[in-house]
N, C-alpha and C positions, 0 to 999 in steps of 0.2 A: 403122848405120841410114841411111835415105835420106829425102829430102823429096819429097812428091808434091803436086802442085797439082790440085784437082778442084772445078769449079764455084765458083771464087772462094774456095775454102777451102784453107788450107795445113795439111797434116797431116804429122806427123813419125812415120814408122813405126818401131816398135821391133823389134828383132831377136827379142824373145821372142814365142812363138806365142800365148801366153795374152793378152798385151797387144794383139797384132794382132787376135785374134778380137773382143775387147771394142770396139776402135776401129771395126772393120767393122760390128758391130751398131749402134753408135750413128750411124754414117754412113747405114746403111740406114733407120733410124727417121726421121732427119732428111729424107732423100729422100722417104719416104712422106708425112710431114707437109707438105712443100713441094708435093708432087703434089696432095694433097687440098685445099690452099688454092687452087691454080690451077684446079682442075677446075670445070666449069660448074655441077655440082650439089653443090659442096663448101660450106664455111663461108660463102663470099660469097653463095651461092645457098641452095637448100633441098635437103638430102640426103634421098633416098628411103630408107625403111626398109621392108623386107619382113617381115611378121609371119608367124606360124606358120600362119595360115589362107591365106597366099598374097596377101593384099591389101596394097597399097603406100600408105603414109601419109607425109605430110611433117610436120616439127615444128610447123608453124603450125596443122595439123589436130588434133594431139594436145591433150588438156586440159592447161592450164597448171597448175603446182603452186599450191596454195592459200596465199596470202600473208596477212599481217596487215592485212586491209583495215578501215579505220576508217570507211568510208562517205564520206569527203571532206567538202566544205562543206555537203552536204545533211543530214548527220548532226548538225549543230550544234544544230538546234532539238529534236532528240530526246535530247540529252545531259542528264544529271542533275547538273549542277553541275560544280564544279572537283574535281580529283583530291586525294586526301588525301595529306599528307606523312607517310610511314611510315618514313623513315629513322631517326627518333628513338625508335621503338618497339622495346623490348628483347625483348618476348615474341615468340618466333618463330611460335608458333601463331596469335596474333592478327594478326601481320603477314601471314602467308600467307592467313588468311581475308579480310582487307581486300583484298589483292591479287587474290584469286579473285573477290570480289564486283565489284571495279572492272572486271576483265576481262569478266565477264558483262554488266555494264551497257554497256560499250563495244561488245561484240558485239550486244546488243539494239538499240542506236542505229544500228549499221551495217545490221542486217537491216531495221529500219523504213525507213531511207533507201532501201535497195534495193528495198523493196516499193512505193515510190510509183509505179513504173511500172505496177503492176497496178491503180491506182485508175481507175475507169471514167469519172468525170466531172470537169469543171473549173468553177471559178466564172467567171461572166461578168457584166459590168456594162453599163449603158446607155452608148452612145456617140453623141454628137451630131455632125452634119455642118455644116460651114460656120459660120454664125453662130448656130446653134441652141444652146439651153441645156437641159440635162437637167431642171432644176427646172421648166421650163415644160411638160413632158409631163404630161398628165392620166392618171388611172387608166383611163378609157375608151379612150384611145389605146393604153396598154400592154396592155389586155385584148384588144383586137382584133389586136394584133401577135403574141401568144403562142399556144401550142397550146391545145387544148380543155381538157386536164387542168389547166394552169396558170390558165386563165381561170376555172374553177370556184372557185378560191381567193379570188376577189374577191367579197365579199358584204357585206350590211349587215342586222343584226338590229334591228328597231325594237321596243324594250320601254320604252314611255313611262311606265308607271305606277310602276316600282319602282327607278328609277335614282337616282343615277349608278352605273355599273357598274365593277367591277375584274375584270381577267382574268389567268389564269395558264395557261401551257402545261406539259405534262408534260415529263420529261426527254428522252424520245424524240420529242417534237414531235407526237404523234398526238392527244392528248386536250386538250380545252379546258375549263377551269373558270371559270365566271362567278359573280360575287357582287354583288347589288344592295344598295345601302345600306339599303333598306327591307325586307330579310329574304329576298330571293329567291336561292337557290343552285341551280345547274345544272351538270351534268357531261355532256359530249357528245364523241363521236368526230367531230370537225369534218371530217375527210377523207372519211368516208362519209356524214356528215350525219345520224347517229342520235344520239338523246338517251339517255344511260344512266340518269340520275336528275334529278329536279327537286324541290326542297323549299322550302316557305315556313316560315321559322322564327318569323315574327311578331315580330321585334325587329331592332334595328340591327345591321348587319354592317359592321365597320370594315375588315377585311382578310381574305384567303383565302390558302391555300397547299396545294400537294400535299405529301404525305409521301414515303415511299421509292419509291412507284409510284403508278399511277392508281387502285389499289383503295381508297385512303384519303386523305382530305383534311381539313384543319383550317380552321375559321372562327372569327374573333375577333368575338364577338357583343357585346351591350351590356355585360354584366359579366364573363362567363367565356369561355374558349376551349373550343370543342366539336370533337370528332372524329367524322366520318361515313365511312361506307364507300360503295362505288360503287353501292349500292342506295338510298342516301338515309337509311339508318338511323343513329340516333345511337349511337355506340359508347362514347364516354367523355366526361366533363366534367372539365376541369382547373381545379379551383377555386383553385389556387395562383397562376394567371395572371388578374389582375383588371384590368379596363378597358384591354385591350391595344389599341394602335393599329397596330402593324406586326409582321409575323412574317417569318421566314426559316428555311428548312430546310437543314441540312447533310447531304447524302445519304450521304456516306462515314463519317460519325460517328453517324448516326441521331439527331441532336439538332435540336430545334425551338427556335429563339431567338425570344423575344418582348420587346417593350418597349411601355410604355404611359404613362399619365398620372402614375403614381407615380414614373416615372424610374428603375425597376429593370430591368436586363437579366437575363432568366432563361433557363436552358438546361434543356430537358426531354428526357430520353432516351426516344424512342418505342418502343425494343425492350424495355426493362425497366420503364418507367414511373417511373423515379426522377427527382427534381429534382437535376440535376448541380451547379449553382451558381446563385447569386442575387447579382448585382453591383449596387452602388448607383452610379449615374453622378454624383450630386450636382449635376446640371445641370437638374433640373426635368423637365417634361413633354417627351417626345420623340415626334415624329411622322414621323421620317425614318429609314430603315434600308436598307442594301444589304449583300449578301454578296460578299466577294471569292472567286471560285471557285478561285483559284490556291492559297491557303493557309488558307482557311476562316476568315478574320478577319472579324468583323462590324463594319461601319462605321455609326456613328450621327451624325446631324446634329442640332444643338441650336439653341436660339433665340438664343444669344449669337454665332452665326456660326462656331462651331468644329465640326470633325469629329473624333471620337474612334474609335480602333480598339481592339477588345477581343478577348481570348482567355478561354475559361472558367477557365483555371488561374490567372489574374492578377486581383487585386482592384482594380487601377488600370489605366487605359488604357495600352496598350503605346506608342501614338503619339497625339498630340493636335496638330491643325493648325488654325490660324485661317484660315478660307477666305473668309468674306464679312463685310460690314459689318452685315448684317441676318441674320435667321434663315434657316437652311438649309432649302430646300424639297424638294430631290431629289439623290440620289447614284447613281452608276453606276460600275462597275469592269469592265475587259475581262477576258477569259478567261485571259490569260497573266499577270495581275497586275502589269502595267507601268504603266498609266495609270488615273486616277481623274477622273471629271467630276462637278463639283458645281454646283448652281444655288441661288440665293438670292433672297430677296424684294427685294434691292437691284437686280435686273434684270441681273445678271451671270451668265455661264456660264464657269466656270474649268476648265482642264484641268491636272492635277498628275501629276508623275512620282513613282511610288510607290518608286522605287529611291533617289531623292535627297530626296524630300519637298519639291520645290520647284515653283513654278508655272511652267508652260511658256508658256501664252498664255491669253487670255480672249476671250469673245464677249459681245455685247450682245443681249438679248432685249426685244422691244417691251413685253411684259408678263412678270411673273415665271414662270418655267417651273415646271410642277407635276409633271413626270415626265420621267426620263431612262432610256435603256437602250442597251446596246452589244451589237451582234450578234457572231456567232462570227467574222466576217470583219472586225471592227473599225469597222463602221458606227455612227455615233452618232445616235439619235433623240431629239428634243426636242419636247415638247408644252407649248404655252402658248396659253391662251384656247381658241379654236376651230381653231387651226392645229397642224399636225404637220409638222416638218422633219427630214429625214434628211441627215446630212453624211458625206461620204466623205473619208478621209485627214485628219480633223479632230483627231486625237490627237497624232500624232507632229509634225505641222507645222500652222500656221494656214491653214485653207481660206478662200477668198475668197468662194465662193457655195455654197449647199446643193446636195446631189445630187438630191434629190426633195422637192417641197413639195406638202402635201395640205391642203385646206381643208374642214372640216365646216360645212356651212351651219347656223348657229344652234344647233350642238351643242357644249357645252363639254366639252373632253376632261379625263378624270380620270387615266388612266394609259395607257402604251404599253409593249408587250412584243413582242420578236422571237420568232418560232417557231424552235426548234432544227432544223437540217437542212432548213430550207425558206426560200425567198425571200419571207416573209410577215411582215407587221407587224400585230399585233393592237391595236386602239384601243378602249378603253372610255370611253364618253362618257355624257352625261346621259340620253340616250334609248335606250341599248342598247349594241351592240357592232358594230364594222366591222372588216373584213379587207382589207388592201391588199397589192399586190405591190411588193417592193423587190428588183430584180434584183441578184444578187451578195451578199445579206445573210447567207445560211445556208451552213453547211459542206456541200459537195456530196456527200461520201463519209462514210458513218457506219460505226462499228465495231459489228458485231452483238453483240459480248460486252460492250460498254459501254452503248449505247442503240440498241435495234432497234425501228424503227417497225412492223415487220411480224412481231413475234414472237407465237407461239402462246401458248395458256394453259399448256402444259407448259413451254415456254421461259421464261415469265414466273415460274413457280414455282421452276424451277431457278436462275434469276438471283437471285431474292430470297433463297434459301438461301445461295448463293455470296457475295452482298453481305453477308449477316449474319455469315458465317464470317470475311470479310475486314474486318470492322468495326474502325475505328480508335478508339483511346481519346481522350478530351477533352484529356489532358495532351500529346498530340502536336501540338496546334494551336500554331503559332508563326508569327512573321513570315517566318522562313526555313524552308520545309518540308524543306530538305535537311540540317537539322542533326542528324538521327537517324543518318545514315550517316557523319558526320564524327568524327574523333578529336580529343579536346581534348588538346593537347600542352603546355598550361600546367603550372606546378608545383603541387604539392599545396597550398601556402599560398594561392596565387591562387584555386584552385578552392574551397578551404574558405572563404575570404573572400566569394567570389561567392555561394556557397550561403547563407552567414550573411545577407548583404544581401537575397537573394531571400526567405528566410524572414521577415525583418523587415518587408519591404514587403508581403508577403501575409498577414501575421498580422492576425487579427481583433481587435476591441476587447476581447473576453473573454480572448483569449489574451495580450494585451499586459498585462493585470493579473496580476502575478506571484502565484501561489498561495503563501500562507504556510505554512511547515512547522509541523507539529504537534510540540510539545515534551512534556515530562513533565506529569503530571497537575497541574492548577492553574495552569499557565503559559499556557494558551491561553484564559483567560477574557476576557470582553469588557473589564473594567477594565484587565487587564494589556496587552491589545492597544492600548487607548487611551493608556495611559501610555507604551508603546513609541513609538507614533506621535507623542507630544507631546515626546519627549525632544530631538529635533533641531529643534523648532520654536522660532524666535526670536521672543518676544513682548515687548512694551514693559513690561508689569507685571513679568515676570520680570527684565528687565534693571534696572528701578528698584529691585526688591527686593534684588538682588544688590549694587547700589551702596550701598544703605542699610546692609545687613548689614556690607559692607566698611568703611563709615565708622564704625559703632559698634565694630567690632572694633578699629579703629585707636585710637579714643579710649580704650578700656579698656586697651589695651596701653600707651598713654602714661601713664595714671594710675599704673599698676602699676610702670612704670619710675621715675617720680618718687619713689614710696614707697621703693622699694628703694635709691635713692641716698641718703636720710637716715638709714636704719638700717644698723648694722654687721652683720657676719656672726654675731658671738657674742651679739648682743643678745637672742636668744631664750632664752639660758640664764640671763639675769639675773633676779634676784627683783624682781618689780615691787612697788612700795609701794602 
């Protein structure tokens, strides 16, 4: 053999021809690889590839292989909670199903994050220049600066005789429902300016609410709650709901929640007509209610300054928070279920974190606030006296000054409501209704499958059917809406103990009384039952009687023992004289 030096490599040639051929092949391959690296269009550059059709493409022009894209940081807001721990699950089928569902949820969040680029509009706010302040801008100045379509949204309805008025917007933000305290009900398409129906019920109207869509609405009148259609015809009278003060509708559960002077929170299923639950708050008259749209929990404000949170499957409040030193006058929660704002007659406006149930910060109102509302973009509206203020970034941190301030001349405000998908705030006051512009309040992009302001009659019917098919059960309402997809990894004993405690807490008074078992004939008579009940009862008379009997028995036994001591055993056989 001999040694050969070639291009910095030392090769030892073997005498065998087979080994020589193998070494030559390896050398040729290494030379080709080195030439490909040093070529201008090689791995350092971009190598051209000729396809069968004759066109030349580079690797950068070819579509990249699809990777496991989780959407990045933009997908965090679309994720549905934390991942389940499935390592301890022994059932392979269940483990694969959970893994498959988590993969589908992850892909859905990534697709939703990637689809944000298709959203046509963005939210915009007022920006002041120099020493200007946004709360000093008046509605006339804003109206002159916006386009004609937005300027039409600023109007004032003067209804002097039948006020004060309450207002509600439909879920898609197109329809407006007005209710005067003296019996006036009106439904209108406020965007086009057409009135759908107008009714005079000739009795007090305390509150109003839309049902699943704009075709039906409820009115809490003097004694009962009445249901009307969009033509103004009375459809139903709910006589189980008496003297109701506040109402809230749960659209995904088809439940109408009411509370009134009796202090009972009642849930009525509007699809079946059944009374789902009737909960006693035990805190007297209630005149303050708000719905948490994130988890469908109903928040009630009471006269002792507490806010209680209720679910229809629990007979006791799931959470109770002491919020004010006086009665609670208004409650509002944001759409993501993170913050809650409360107002009381003590002149305080407090912001609470619903994840820790702690107070974040507070504000002072010159007069007690009568109504609160939080927009889709997190703006907080506060109504007190004849003033309405809107605060920006006032939930996560304490704001120094309001965003927009509006004053109604000699018109006492009753409630304020943000319009969904619109930069509009509706104000119900003593002499009618007013609509003002709040730039940046509404969500600029709407989901046509969720709430479509421009839906046709056919689309509305199909949406109603689909919503009814996707109806959620009342038992699914909980503080944590993601508990349904989670796996309980606790032991069987812990789960059984939790279920036992849950059943005991939600047991009614009738269920708490144990039903006595029926025994043989004659043993379930009233006298026998009373004797059984009195067996374990300790009474003073019984105690004295037992002591007296014990004392008499002791005396008799002593006398007998004395006699037996004087007589012999065989004395009984002796002949007595």
